[in-house]
N, CA and C atoms as a LAMMPS dump frame, in Angstrom:
ITEM: TIMESTEP
0
ITEM: NUMBER OF ATOMS
657
ITEM: BOX BOUNDS ff ff ff
-5.0000000000000000e+02 5.0000000000000000e+02
-5.0000000000000000e+02 5.0000000000000000e+02
-5.0000000000000000e+02 5.0000000000000000e+02
ITEM: ATOMS id mol type element x y z
1 1 1 N 186.264 -135.253 371.484
2 1 2 C 185.814 -135.236 372.897
3 1 3 C 184.767 -136.938 372.75
4 2 1 N 184.862 -137.419 374.081
5 2 2 C 184.398 -139.118 373.931
6 2 3 C 182.955 -138.633 374.079
7 3 1 N 182.176 -139.781 373.953
8 3 2 C 180.546 -139.745 374.096
9 3 3 C 180.384 -139.492 375.177
10 4 1 N 179.539 -138.099 375.057
11 4 2 C 178.91 -137.394 376.537
12 4 3 C 178.129 -138.083 377.128
13 5 1 N 178.588 -137.979 378
14 5 2 C 177.587 -139.065 379.404
15 5 3 C 175.866 -138.349 379.134
16 6 1 N 175.373 -139.315 379.548
17 6 2 C 173.65 -138.841 379.151
18 6 3 C 173.059 -138.351 380.73
19 7 1 N 172.317 -137.032 380.477
20 7 2 C 171.63 -136.591 381.923
21 7 3 C 170.948 -138.088 382.762
22 8 1 N 170.27 -138.779 382.447
23 8 2 C 169.504 -139.901 383.071
24 8 3 C 170.558 -140.882 382.945
25 9 1 N 169.827 -142.168 383.311
26 9 2 C 170.008 -143.748 383.007
27 9 3 C 168.452 -143.687 382.096
28 10 1 N 168.444 -143.46 381.355
29 10 2 C 167.089 -143.574 380.647
30 10 3 C 166.7 -144.737 380.54
31 11 1 N 167.682 -145.762 380.363
32 11 2 C 167.465 -147.383 380.506
33 11 3 C 166.439 -147.972 381.845
34 12 1 N 167.139 -146.717 383.299
35 12 2 C 166.359 -147.504 384.198
36 12 3 C 165.527 -146.697 384.357
37 13 1 N 165.214 -145.397 383.865
38 13 2 C 164.395 -144.31 384.092
39 13 3 C 162.447 -145.018 383.007
40 14 1 N 162.906 -145.959 382.347
41 14 2 C 161.772 -146.965 381.475
42 14 3 C 161.585 -147.913 381.919
43 15 1 N 161.974 -147.88 383.013
44 15 2 C 161.794 -149.409 383.285
45 15 3 C 160.518 -148.91 385.075
46 16 1 N 160.467 -147.632 385.261
47 16 2 C 160.011 -147.062 386.621
48 16 3 C 158.43 -147.303 386.264
49 17 1 N 157.507 -148.059 386.847
50 17 2 C 156.015 -148.179 387.031
51 17 3 C 155.499 -147.243 387.414
52 18 1 N 156.425 -146.313 388.563
53 18 2 C 155.128 -145.292 389.197
54 18 3 C 155.207 -143.829 389.25
55 19 1 N 154.257 -143.405 389.136
56 19 2 C 154.717 -141.666 388.534
57 19 3 C 155.453 -140.77 389.313
58 20 1 N 156.269 -140.115 388.745
59 20 2 C 157.678 -140.14 389.653
60 20 3 C 157.688 -138.304 389.462
61 21 1 N 158.188 -137.761 390.273
62 21 2 C 158.691 -136.365 389.96
63 21 3 C 159.951 -136.352 390.964
64 22 1 N 160.564 -135.703 389.784
65 22 2 C 162.309 -135.709 390.394
66 22 3 C 162.753 -133.979 390.449
67 23 1 N 162.999 -133.544 392.011
68 23 2 C 163.415 -132.733 392.276
69 23 3 C 164.943 -132.809 391.921
70 24 1 N 165.715 -131.667 390.94
71 24 2 C 166.98 -132.146 390.727
72 24 3 C 168.085 -130.802 391.113
73 25 1 N 169.314 -131.135 391.388
74 25 2 C 170.268 -130.003 391.722
75 25 3 C 170.83 -130.072 391.196
76 26 1 N 172.378 -129.089 391.348
77 26 2 C 173.37 -129.675 390.669
78 26 3 C 174.612 -129.072 391.534
79 27 1 N 175.882 -129.958 391.299
80 27 2 C 176.954 -129.399 392.155
81 27 3 C 177.83 -128.222 391.494
82 28 1 N 177.71 -128.164 390.213
83 28 2 C 178.342 -127.356 388.902
84 28 3 C 177.631 -127.1 387.981
85 29 1 N 177.533 -125.793 387.425
86 29 2 C 176.971 -125.663 386.024
87 29 3 C 176.92 -126.753 384.801
88 30 1 N 176.427 -126.958 384.682
89 30 2 C 176.022 -127.939 383.345
90 30 3 C 175.621 -127.853 382.314
91 31 1 N 175.765 -127.836 381.01
92 31 2 C 175.681 -127.571 379.827
93 31 3 C 175.007 -128.747 379.152
94 32 1 N 173.928 -128.267 378.505
95 32 2 C 172.999 -130.096 378.748
96 32 3 C 172.528 -129.768 377.05
97 33 1 N 172.875 -130.897 376.305
98 33 2 C 173.276 -130.734 374.881
99 33 3 C 171.135 -131.515 374.814
100 34 1 N 170.783 -131.261 373.324
101 34 2 C 169.64 -131.493 373.023
102 34 3 C 170.116 -133.219 372.096
103 35 1 N 169.066 -134.454 372.51
104 35 2 C 169.265 -135.18 371.39
105 35 3 C 170.017 -135.514 369.801
106 36 1 N 169.81 -134.64 369.289
107 36 2 C 170.323 -133.974 367.945
108 36 3 C 171.561 -133.35 367.488
109 37 1 N 172.083 -132.939 369.256
110 37 2 C 173.284 -131.707 369.082
111 37 3 C 174.668 -131.705 369.029
112 38 1 N 174.907 -131.441 368.202
113 38 2 C 176.627 -132.067 368.228
114 38 3 C 177.487 -131.079 369.071
115 39 1 N 178.847 -132.299 369.757
116 39 2 C 179.298 -130.922 370.304
117 39 3 C 180.242 -130.078 369.534
118 40 1 N 180.087 -130.573 367.775
119 40 2 C 180.626 -129.523 367.226
120 40 3 C 180.437 -127.95 367.434
121 41 1 N 179.526 -127.905 367.609
122 41 2 C 178.716 -126.195 367.598
123 41 3 C 178.956 -125.538 368.945
124 42 1 N 180.494 -126.302 369.981
125 42 2 C 180.718 -125.637 370.758
126 42 3 C 182.256 -125.129 370.609
127 43 1 N 182.809 -124.446 371.351
128 43 2 C 184.344 -123.796 371.005
129 43 3 C 184.659 -124.436 372.782
130 44 1 N 184.923 -125.956 372.301
131 44 2 C 185.094 -126.679 373.795
132 44 3 C 186.367 -126.393 374.911
133 45 1 N 187.402 -124.972 374.095
134 45 2 C 188.123 -124.136 374.766
135 45 3 C 187.772 -123.698 376.256
136 46 1 N 186.481 -123.135 375.695
137 46 2 C 185.584 -122.276 376.224
138 46 3 C 184.881 -122.696 377.563
139 47 1 N 184.526 -124.331 377.948
140 47 2 C 183.67 -125.444 378.534
141 47 3 C 184.246 -125.336 379.413
142 48 1 N 185.36 -125.304 379.733
143 48 2 C 186.358 -126.288 380.903
144 48 3 C 185.573 -125.922 382.325
145 49 1 N 184.999 -124.974 382.614
146 49 2 C 184.315 -124.544 384.126
147 49 3 C 182.835 -125.404 383.607
148 50 1 N 182.036 -126.066 382.729
149 50 2 C 181.04 -126.573 382.883
150 50 3 C 181.397 -128.156 382.815
151 51 1 N 180.323 -128.95 383.03
152 51 2 C 180.192 -130.2 382.756
153 51 3 C 179.337 -130.334 381.318
154 52 1 N 179.677 -131.151 380.681
155 52 2 C 178.586 -131.277 379.217
156 52 3 C 177.839 -132.488 379.722
157 53 1 N 177.11 -132.761 379.24
158 53 2 C 175.408 -133.249 379.335
159 53 3 C 174.628 -133.684 378.165
160 54 1 N 174.395 -134.936 377.97
161 54 2 C 173.041 -135.24 376.739
162 54 3 C 171.987 -135.79 377.233
163 55 1 N 170.474 -134.971 377.123
164 55 2 C 169.679 -135.332 377.261
165 55 3 C 168.996 -136.019 375.957
166 56 1 N 168.448 -136.618 376.581
167 56 2 C 166.838 -137.454 375.516
168 56 3 C 165.4 -136.38 375.236
169 57 1 N 165.217 -136.356 373.612
170 57 2 C 164.247 -135.566 373.824
171 57 3 C 164.436 -134.23 372.913
172 58 1 N 163.469 -133.39 373.244
173 58 2 C 163.617 -132.742 371.39
174 58 3 C 163.895 -131.132 372.349
175 59 1 N 164.173 -130.033 371.898
176 59 2 C 165.189 -128.82 371.85
177 59 3 C 166.573 -128.31 371.818
178 60 1 N 166.473 -127.297 371.936
179 60 2 C 168.033 -127.101 371.961
180 60 3 C 168.979 -127.055 373.321
181 61 1 N 170.046 -126.632 373.368
182 61 2 C 170.946 -126.55 374.431
183 61 3 C 170.253 -126.028 375.344
184 62 1 N 170.92 -126.082 377.068
185 62 2 C 170.369 -125.479 377.973
186 62 3 C 171.676 -125.431 378.947
187 63 1 N 171.706 -124.146 379.382
188 63 2 C 172.99 -124.21 380.985
189 63 3 C 172.117 -124.313 381.826
190 64 1 N 172.307 -125.551 382.458
191 64 2 C 171.874 -125.745 383.753
192 64 3 C 172.548 -125.215 384.971
193 65 1 N 171.931 -124.291 385.848
194 65 2 C 173.3 -123.941 387.405
195 65 3 C 172.34 -124.635 388.649
196 66 1 N 173.237 -124.399 390.019
197 66 2 C 172.73 -124.995 390.925
198 66 3 C 171.897 -124.427 391.808
199 67 1 N 171.607 -123.14 391.261
200 67 2 C 170.613 -122.329 392.324
201 67 3 C 168.858 -122.806 391.56
202 68 1 N 169.17 -122.868 389.954
203 68 2 C 168.287 -123.382 389.596
204 68 3 C 167.209 -124.15 390.232
205 69 1 N 165.746 -124.073 390.069
206 69 2 C 164.49 -124.991 389.809
207 69 3 C 164.271 -126.131 388.609
208 70 1 N 165.054 -127.094 389.04
209 70 2 C 164.767 -127.866 388.137
210 70 3 C 163.779 -129.033 388.219
211 71 1 N 162.496 -128.905 387.795
212 71 2 C 161.56 -130.07 388.136
213 71 3 C 161.204 -131.091 386.571
214 72 1 N 161.247 -132.554 387.061
215 72 2 C 160.876 -133.281 385.977
216 72 3 C 159.972 -134.513 386.004
217 73 1 N 159.647 -135.013 385.726
218 73 2 C 158.259 -136.156 385.755
219 73 3 C 157.771 -136.831 384.808
220 74 1 N 158.15 -138.339 385.55
221 74 2 C 158.237 -139.354 385.063
222 74 3 C 156.529 -139.921 384.776
223 75 1 N 156.073 -139.985 383.571
224 75 2 C 154.419 -140.276 383.806
225 75 3 C 154.611 -141.737 382.917
226 76 1 N 153.937 -142.688 383.701
227 76 2 C 154.198 -144.138 383.074
228 76 3 C 152.655 -144.342 382.097
229 77 1 N 153.16 -144.958 380.601
230 77 2 C 152.229 -144.64 380.471
231 77 3 C 150.608 -145.758 380.872
232 78 1 N 149.434 -144.952 380.48
233 78 2 C 148.098 -145.945 381.03
234 78 3 C 147.684 -145.147 383.037
235 79 1 N 149.307 -144.213 382.965
236 79 2 C 148.628 -143.345 384.134
237 79 3 C 147.755 -142.046 383.445
238 80 1 N 146.269 -141.388 384.447
239 80 2 C 145.223 -140.575 383.547
240 80 3 C 146.369 -139.391 383.267
241 81 1 N 147.694 -138.862 383.777
242 81 2 C 147.679 -138.102 383.294
243 81 3 C 148.758 -137.877 381.756
244 82 1 N 148.671 -139.397 381.482
245 82 2 C 149.435 -139.301 380.726
246 82 3 C 149.048 -139.193 379.466
247 83 1 N 149.201 -138.731 378.373
248 83 2 C 148.33 -138.761 376.629
249 83 3 C 149.394 -138.756 375.596
250 84 1 N 148.688 -139.273 374.41
251 84 2 C 149.305 -139.74 373.332
252 84 3 C 149.734 -138.316 372.159
253 85 1 N 149.334 -137.408 372.925
254 85 2 C 149.227 -136.082 372.451
255 85 3 C 150.577 -135.347 372.704
256 86 1 N 151.297 -134.989 371.928
257 86 2 C 152.963 -134.736 372.72
258 86 3 C 152.785 -133.007 373.476
259 87 1 N 151.022 -132.072 372.127
260 87 2 C 151.121 -131.051 372.718
261 87 3 C 150.413 -130.735 373.975
262 88 1 N 149.633 -131.521 374.158
263 88 2 C 148.783 -131.811 375.454
264 88 3 C 149.588 -131.83 376.913
265 89 1 N 150.624 -133.092 376.74
266 89 2 C 151.52 -133.155 377.616
267 89 3 C 152.136 -131.861 377.799
268 90 1 N 152.787 -131.08 377.509
269 90 2 C 153.489 -130.458 377.425
270 90 3 C 152.343 -129.154 377.701
271 91 1 N 151.397 -129.349 377.299
272 91 2 C 150.275 -127.637 378.188
273 91 3 C 149.883 -128.296 379.39
274 92 1 N 149.679 -129.706 379.737
275 92 2 C 149.556 -129.979 381.092
276 92 3 C 151.115 -129.418 382.342
277 93 1 N 152.088 -129.703 381.827
278 93 2 C 152.934 -129.187 382.386
279 93 3 C 152.975 -127.606 382.573
280 94 1 N 152.928 -126.834 381.352
281 94 2 C 152.513 -126.151 381.737
282 94 3 C 151.271 -125.247 382.936
283 95 1 N 150.451 -125.8 383.074
284 95 2 C 149.584 -125.483 383.334
285 95 3 C 150.267 -125.679 384.878
286 96 1 N 150.642 -126.776 385.285
287 96 2 C 151.142 -126.924 386.543
288 96 3 C 151.868 -125.954 387.173
289 97 1 N 152.523 -125.406 386.272
290 97 2 C 153.638 -124.505 386.386
291 97 3 C 152.799 -123.241 386.679
292 98 1 N 151.785 -123.065 386.05
293 98 2 C 151.168 -121.183 385.878
294 98 3 C 150.177 -121.678 387.255
295 99 1 N 149.674 -122.718 387.926
296 99 2 C 148.871 -122.72 389.187
297 99 3 C 150.06 -122.002 390.065
298 100 1 N 150.948 -123.174 390.284
299 100 2 C 151.8 -123.036 391.231
300 100 3 C 152.191 -121.388 391.628
301 101 1 N 153.171 -121.144 390.19
302 101 2 C 153.233 -120.213 390.431
303 101 3 C 152.804 -118.485 391.163
304 102 1 N 151.298 -118.614 390.13
305 102 2 C 150.23 -117.248 389.935
306 102 3 C 150.2 -117.648 392.252
307 103 1 N 150.593 -118.103 392.328
308 103 2 C 150.547 -118.172 394.17
309 103 3 C 151.707 -117.635 394.999
310 104 1 N 152.673 -117.591 394.123
311 104 2 C 154.282 -117.005 394.506
312 104 3 C 154.501 -115.515 393.581
313 105 1 N 154.133 -115.407 392.96
314 105 2 C 154.185 -114.071 392.183
315 105 3 C 153.35 -113.133 392.192
316 106 1 N 153.838 -111.913 391.674
317 106 2 C 152.45 -110.796 391.727
318 106 3 C 152.474 -110.744 390.399
319 107 1 N 153.301 -110.92 389.407
320 107 2 C 153.43 -110.625 388.054
321 107 3 C 152.225 -111.351 387.246
322 108 1 N 151.833 -111.331 386.17
323 108 2 C 151.289 -112.065 385.376
324 108 3 C 151.328 -112.822 384.511
325 109 1 N 151.436 -114.241 385.019
326 109 2 C 151.797 -115.365 384.425
327 109 3 C 150.732 -116.096 382.672
328 110 1 N 151.953 -116.206 381.711
329 110 2 C 150.962 -116.452 380.708
330 110 3 C 151.132 -117.93 380.09
331 111 1 N 150.974 -118.448 379.421
332 111 2 C 151.024 -119.964 379.006
333 111 3 C 151.01 -119.821 377.648
334 112 1 N 152.404 -120.258 376.89
335 112 2 C 151.896 -120.498 375.348
336 112 3 C 151.135 -121.53 374.942
337 113 1 N 150.149 -121.645 374.298
338 113 2 C 149.383 -122.855 374.174
339 113 3 C 149.258 -123.137 372.344
340 114 1 N 149.977 -122.132 371.779
341 114 2 C 150.053 -122.38 370.071
342 114 3 C 151.63 -123.558 369.985
343 115 1 N 152.104 -123.94 368.754
344 115 2 C 152.839 -124.432 368.182
345 115 3 C 154.438 -123.734 368.22
346 116 1 N 155.674 -124.24 367.612
347 116 2 C 156.667 -123.947 368.483
348 116 3 C 156.985 -122.979 367.495
349 117 1 N 157.481 -121.709 368.034
350 117 2 C 157.46 -120.231 367.162
351 117 3 C 159.023 -120.283 367.359
352 118 1 N 159.64 -119.326 367.016
353 118 2 C 160.835 -118.461 366.978
354 118 3 C 162.119 -118.629 365.565
355 119 1 N 162.746 -117.951 365.121
356 119 2 C 163.932 -118.231 364.468
357 119 3 C 164.046 -119.513 364.256
358 120 1 N 164.159 -120.445 363.242
359 120 2 C 164.585 -121.33 363.731
360 120 3 C 166.451 -122.08 363.712
361 121 1 N 166.787 -120.098 363.436
362 121 2 C 168.444 -120.525 363.649
363 121 3 C 169.105 -120.09 365.162
364 122 1 N 167.735 -119.834 365.812
365 122 2 C 167.802 -120.023 367.266
366 122 3 C 168.182 -120.85 368.073
367 123 1 N 167.397 -122.25 367.711
368 123 2 C 167.093 -122.87 367.987
369 123 3 C 167.619 -123.892 368.672
370 124 1 N 169.438 -123.179 368.577
371 124 2 C 170.233 -124.157 369.306
372 124 3 C 169.85 -123.962 370.469
373 125 1 N 169.621 -123.046 371.376
374 125 2 C 169.407 -122.507 372.24
375 125 3 C 168.307 -122.371 373.002
376 126 1 N 167.61 -123.45 373.606
377 126 2 C 166.398 -123.645 374.47
378 126 3 C 165.332 -122.584 374.614
379 127 1 N 166.014 -121.736 375.687
380 127 2 C 165.282 -120.425 375.788
381 127 3 C 165.181 -119.502 374.923
382 128 1 N 165.499 -119.441 373.87
383 128 2 C 165.641 -118.935 372.764
384 128 3 C 164.059 -118.783 371.731
385 129 1 N 163.288 -119.782 372.194
386 129 2 C 162.34 -119.661 371.444
387 129 3 C 161.08 -120.158 372.083
388 130 1 N 160.035 -119.983 371.64
389 130 2 C 158.143 -120.286 372.283
390 130 3 C 157.772 -121.758 372.081
391 131 1 N 157.803 -122.418 373.209
392 131 2 C 157.19 -123.983 372.899
393 131 3 C 156.044 -124.021 373.826
394 132 1 N 154.812 -125.337 372.965
395 132 2 C 153.954 -125.403 373.95
396 132 3 C 154.134 -125.51 375.424
397 133 1 N 153.25 -125.063 376.308
398 133 2 C 153.119 -124.995 377.791
399 133 3 C 154.22 -124.26 378.33
400 134 1 N 155.079 -123.671 377.665
401 134 2 C 155.691 -122.913 378.14
402 134 3 C 155.697 -120.97 378.744
403 135 1 N 156.328 -121.017 379.768
404 135 2 C 154.932 -120.082 380.343
405 135 3 C 156.166 -118.362 380.609
406 136 1 N 155.232 -117.328 380.619
407 136 2 C 156.35 -116.175 379.974
408 136 3 C 155.621 -115.31 381.102
409 137 1 N 156.549 -114.06 380.953
410 137 2 C 156.191 -113.514 382.016
411 137 3 C 156.848 -111.696 381.908
412 138 1 N 155.88 -110.91 381.529
413 138 2 C 155.775 -109.876 380.866
414 138 3 C 156.567 -110.17 379.744
415 139 1 N 156.564 -110.664 379.271
416 139 2 C 156.678 -111.156 377.313
417 139 3 C 157.996 -112.313 377.374
418 140 1 N 158.835 -112.356 378.887
419 140 2 C 160.384 -113.39 378.806
420 140 3 C 159.754 -114.788 379.643
421 141 1 N 160.208 -115.667 378.52
422 141 2 C 160.563 -116.843 378.949
423 141 3 C 160.855 -117.028 380.617
424 142 1 N 160.121 -118.03 381.446
425 142 2 C 160.134 -118.107 382.406
426 142 3 C 160.1 -119.419 382.867
427 143 1 N 159.251 -120.235 382.054
428 143 2 C 159.52 -121.908 382.17
429 143 3 C 159.963 -122.492 380.997
430 144 1 N 160.893 -123.28 380.935
431 144 2 C 160.818 -123.787 379.43
432 144 3 C 160.466 -125.254 379.99
433 145 1 N 159.996 -126.384 378.881
434 145 2 C 159.367 -127.432 378.893
435 145 3 C 160.162 -128.551 377.919
436 146 1 N 160.292 -129.524 378.098
437 146 2 C 160.656 -130.05 376.915
438 146 3 C 160.334 -131.38 377.269
439 147 1 N 160.066 -132.708 376.833
440 147 2 C 159.397 -134.012 376.573
441 147 3 C 160.565 -134.766 375.906
442 148 1 N 160.912 -136.131 376.205
443 148 2 C 160.779 -137.436 375.669
444 148 3 C 159.954 -138.539 375.918
445 149 1 N 159.551 -139.199 374.882
446 149 2 C 158.224 -140.142 374.377
447 149 3 C 158.794 -141.733 374.304
448 150 1 N 158.546 -142.505 374.772
449 150 2 C 158.6 -143.92 374.498
450 150 3 C 157.517 -144.569 374.804
451 151 1 N 157.742 -145.892 374.164
452 151 2 C 156.094 -146.429 375.016
453 151 3 C 156.116 -146.941 376.065
454 152 1 N 156.725 -146.646 377.028
455 152 2 C 156.13 -146.614 378.798
456 152 3 C 155.921 -145.707 379.27
457 153 1 N 155.911 -144.257 378.595
458 153 2 C 155.852 -143.897 379.514
459 153 3 C 156.163 -141.955 378.492
460 154 1 N 155.714 -140.804 379.438
461 154 2 C 156.369 -139.587 378.818
462 154 3 C 157.496 -138.837 379.884
463 155 1 N 158.674 -138.226 379.1
464 155 2 C 158.878 -137.677 380.666
465 155 3 C 159.204 -136.52 380.196
466 156 1 N 158.55 -135.307 381.281
467 156 2 C 158.561 -133.6 381.098
468 156 3 C 159.592 -133.482 381.98
469 157 1 N 160.331 -132.618 381.291
470 157 2 C 161.284 -131.536 381.711
471 157 3 C 161.466 -130.012 381.474
472 158 1 N 161.196 -129.44 382.81
473 158 2 C 160.9 -128.014 383.19
474 158 3 C 161.872 -127.47 384.238
475 159 1 N 162.588 -125.775 383.706
476 159 2 C 163.643 -125.407 384.749
477 159 3 C 162.931 -123.926 384.592
478 160 1 N 163.086 -123.502 385.598
479 160 2 C 163.033 -121.628 386.19
480 160 3 C 165.23 -120.96 386.886
481 161 1 N 165.524 -120.748 385.657
482 161 2 C 166.392 -120.184 385.976
483 161 3 C 166.809 -119.443 387.154
484 162 1 N 167.824 -119.983 387.935
485 162 2 C 167.735 -118.575 389.201
486 162 3 C 168.593 -117.203 388.654
487 163 1 N 169.571 -117.502 387.822
488 163 2 C 170.185 -116.527 387.339
489 163 3 C 170.466 -116.549 385.763
490 164 1 N 170.74 -115.533 385.213
491 164 2 C 170.851 -114.956 383.474
492 164 3 C 171.72 -116.503 382.932
493 165 1 N 171.521 -117.148 382.112
494 165 2 C 172.463 -118.264 380.946
495 165 3 C 173.192 -117.994 380.184
496 166 1 N 173.357 -116.17 379.744
497 166 2 C 173.754 -115.944 378.718
498 166 3 C 175.599 -116.645 378.503
499 167 1 N 176.277 -117.005 379.548
500 167 2 C 177.344 -117.794 379.076
501 167 3 C 177.037 -118.721 378.038
502 168 1 N 175.758 -119.601 377.933
503 168 2 C 175.756 -120.214 376.922
504 168 3 C 176.171 -119.781 375.186
505 169 1 N 175.932 -118.378 375.228
506 169 2 C 176.185 -117.924 374.029
507 169 3 C 177.466 -117.548 373.824
508 170 1 N 178.51 -117.46 374.779
509 170 2 C 180.065 -118.071 374.756
510 170 3 C 180.767 -118.94 374.198
511 171 1 N 180.106 -119.878 374.629
512 171 2 C 180.625 -121.311 374.244
513 171 3 C 180.014 -121.681 372.983
514 172 1 N 179.246 -121.058 372.193
515 172 2 C 179.383 -121.389 370.904
516 172 3 C 180.812 -121.297 369.792
517 173 1 N 180.412 -121.587 369.012
518 173 2 C 181.515 -121.874 368.024
519 173 3 C 180.887 -120.774 366.973
520 174 1 N 179.664 -120.375 366.718
521 174 2 C 179.29 -119.383 366.225
522 174 3 C 178.224 -118.582 366.746
523 175 1 N 177.525 -117.963 366.592
524 175 2 C 176.096 -117.264 367.362
525 175 3 C 175.547 -116.065 365.852
526 176 1 N 174.364 -116.959 365.738
527 176 2 C 173.288 -116.408 364.683
528 176 3 C 173.226 -115.593 365.254
529 177 1 N 172.897 -114.591 363.961
530 177 2 C 172.335 -112.644 364.376
531 177 3 C 170.989 -112.686 365.601
532 178 1 N 171.019 -111.683 365.781
533 178 2 C 169.807 -112.2 367.014
534 178 3 C 169.766 -112.788 368.22
535 179 1 N 170.78 -113.861 368.429
536 179 2 C 170.301 -115.065 369.196
537 179 3 C 170.534 -114.069 370.273
538 180 1 N 171.253 -113.051 370.921
539 180 2 C 171.503 -112.561 371.994
540 180 3 C 170.484 -112.537 372.69
541 181 1 N 169.973 -111.285 371.993
542 181 2 C 168.225 -110.593 372.898
543 181 3 C 167.136 -111.556 372.359
544 182 1 N 166.685 -112.655 371.454
545 182 2 C 166.109 -113.868 372.14
546 182 3 C 166.013 -114.55 373.141
547 183 1 N 167.183 -114.541 373.66
548 183 2 C 167.473 -115.353 374.98
549 183 3 C 167.647 -114.762 376.352
550 184 1 N 166.949 -113.834 376.224
551 184 2 C 166.25 -113.154 377.596
552 184 3 C 165.521 -113.992 378.403
553 185 1 N 165.471 -113.947 379.486
554 185 2 C 164.875 -114.628 380.204
555 185 3 C 164.727 -114.081 381.378
556 186 1 N 163.72 -114.757 382.278
557 186 2 C 162.988 -113.983 383.572
558 186 3 C 164.035 -115.021 384.131
559 187 1 N 164.181 -114.589 385.408
560 187 2 C 164.788 -115.646 386.928
561 187 3 C 163.946 -115.12 387.814
562 188 1 N 164.286 -116.402 388.626
563 188 2 C 163.631 -116.518 390.299
564 188 3 C 163.636 -115.029 390.52
565 189 1 N 164.601 -114.052 390.412
566 189 2 C 164.961 -113.036 391.261
567 189 3 C 164.03 -111.536 390.402
568 190 1 N 164.328 -112.063 388.939
569 190 2 C 163.291 -110.994 388.636
570 190 3 C 162.081 -110.929 388.63
571 191 1 N 161.244 -111.988 388.996
572 191 2 C 160.119 -112.204 389.335
573 191 3 C 159.284 -112.061 390.939
574 192 1 N 160.632 -112.565 391.749
575 192 2 C 160.469 -112.089 392.883
576 192 3 C 159.726 -113.161 393.396
577 193 1 N 160.476 -114.432 392.954
578 193 2 C 160.435 -115.802 393.873
579 193 3 C 161.392 -116.233 395.001
580 194 1 N 160.71 -115.98 396.229
581 194 2 C 161.683 -115.919 397.286
582 194 3 C 161.73 -117.047 398.353
583 195 1 N 160.645 -118.517 397.543
584 195 2 C 160.227 -119.217 398.064
585 195 3 C 160.416 -120.785 397.67
586 196 1 N 161.348 -121.199 397.058
587 196 2 C 161.848 -122.385 395.732
588 196 3 C 161.021 -123.209 396.56
589 197 1 N 161.897 -123.623 397.881
590 197 2 C 161.076 -125.284 398.278
591 197 3 C 159.992 -125.044 398.683
592 198 1 N 158.91 -123.791 398.61
593 198 2 C 157.383 -124.127 398.81
594 198 3 C 157.027 -123.991 397.366
595 199 1 N 157.212 -123.337 396.556
596 199 2 C 156.891 -123.485 395.473
597 199 3 C 157.015 -125.094 394.867
598 200 1 N 158.028 -125.476 395.039
599 200 2 C 157.932 -126.927 394.645
600 200 3 C 157.279 -128.033 395.294
601 201 1 N 156.71 -127.437 396.985
602 201 2 C 155.611 -128.227 397.053
603 201 3 C 154.651 -128.575 396.604
604 202 1 N 153.796 -126.821 396.625
605 202 2 C 152.507 -126.46 395.755
606 202 3 C 152.685 -127.106 394.109
607 203 1 N 153.826 -127.219 393.487
608 203 2 C 154.084 -127.667 392.325
609 203 3 C 153.683 -129.41 392.39
610 204 1 N 153.643 -129.861 393.433
611 204 2 C 153.654 -130.943 393.582
612 204 3 C 152.431 -131.893 393.8
613 205 1 N 151.988 -130.982 394.607
614 205 2 C 150.24 -130.904 395.283
615 205 3 C 149.508 -130.958 394.001
616 206 1 N 149.714 -129.459 393.517
617 206 2 C 149.296 -129.205 391.858
618 206 3 C 148.979 -130.366 390.982
619 207 1 N 150.226 -130.825 391.026
620 207 2 C 150.146 -131.646 389.542
621 207 3 C 150.131 -133.3 390.134
622 208 1 N 150.75 -133.675 391.398
623 208 2 C 150.472 -135.075 391.999
624 208 3 C 149.225 -135.591 391.991
625 209 1 N 149.068 -136.756 392.496
626 209 2 C 150.093 -137.406 393.379
627 209 3 C 151.686 -138.095 392.536
628 210 1 N 152.4 -138.201 393.46
629 210 2 C 153.855 -138.714 392.605
630 210 3 C 154.473 -139.376 394.05
631 211 1 N 155.648 -139.895 393.396
632 211 2 C 156.54 -140.427 393.96
633 211 3 C 157.408 -138.995 394.084
634 212 1 N 158.003 -138.534 395.149
635 212 2 C 158.928 -137.516 394.926
636 212 3 C 160.316 -137.736 394.951
637 213 1 N 161.179 -137.637 394.394
638 213 2 C 162.438 -137.955 394.429
639 213 3 C 163.693 -136.756 394.481
640 214 1 N 163.783 -136.262 395.254
641 214 2 C 165.429 -135.499 394.973
642 214 3 C 166.754 -135.833 394.81
643 215 1 N 167.153 -135.117 394.049
644 215 2 C 168.371 -136 393.003
645 215 3 C 169.655 -134.474 392.965
646 216 1 N 170.629 -135.591 393.431
647 216 2 C 171.58 -134.165 393.254
648 216 3 C 172.85 -134.752 392.466
649 217 1 N 172.892 -134.236 390.867
650 217 2 C 173.755 -134.54 390.133
651 217 3 C 175.067 -133.793 390.382
652 218 1 N 176.387 -134.999 390.424
653 218 2 C 177.566 -134.648 390.81
654 218 3 C 178.482 -134.521 389.907
655 219 1 N 179.636 -133.616 389.755
656 219 2 C 180.35 -132.967 388.561
657 219 3 C 181.003 -134.659 388.122
């Protein structure tokens, strides 16, 4: 496979001066690899129905789907919401999400405030562990958070899955023991989230002010 296309034009992103919230939608299911991951992890014969992209920043691969609620923030250095502390930035994103979600669901929402947790062999998949700022309902991950940091600012990326993402397991060449169980997560349906647009508006208000941009990622 040729070099993977990146999820964003990150060089352009670094030149953005205004704090920006991106509301992203997809044309087709897209498997996004972490910055340090190789396509050698994948059985490429099983990925024919997927777009494959690479993001910058930490974390494992994630399968994004058209109905997911995918929200990213670009926080330029110098903005009051910017922090030099990785942990603080992740917790900020989680706090915004928690306040917004609690107005739309009846189940109790918790935020993971500690360091990264989980079996190291499971970190091949983003939703298999616990990271700072990530949200959980009934012990299952609900919002995943990753970030990319450069001198110009911090890029926070987050998602709630609309559907189960277990298909990501099927495209791996090898499946670490226990990974199937550890990737179990909540979906918009399982938490009773009925109005994703209203949630997104609340999230923009709670975390803002931002320039809000709607992006559509074509295959």
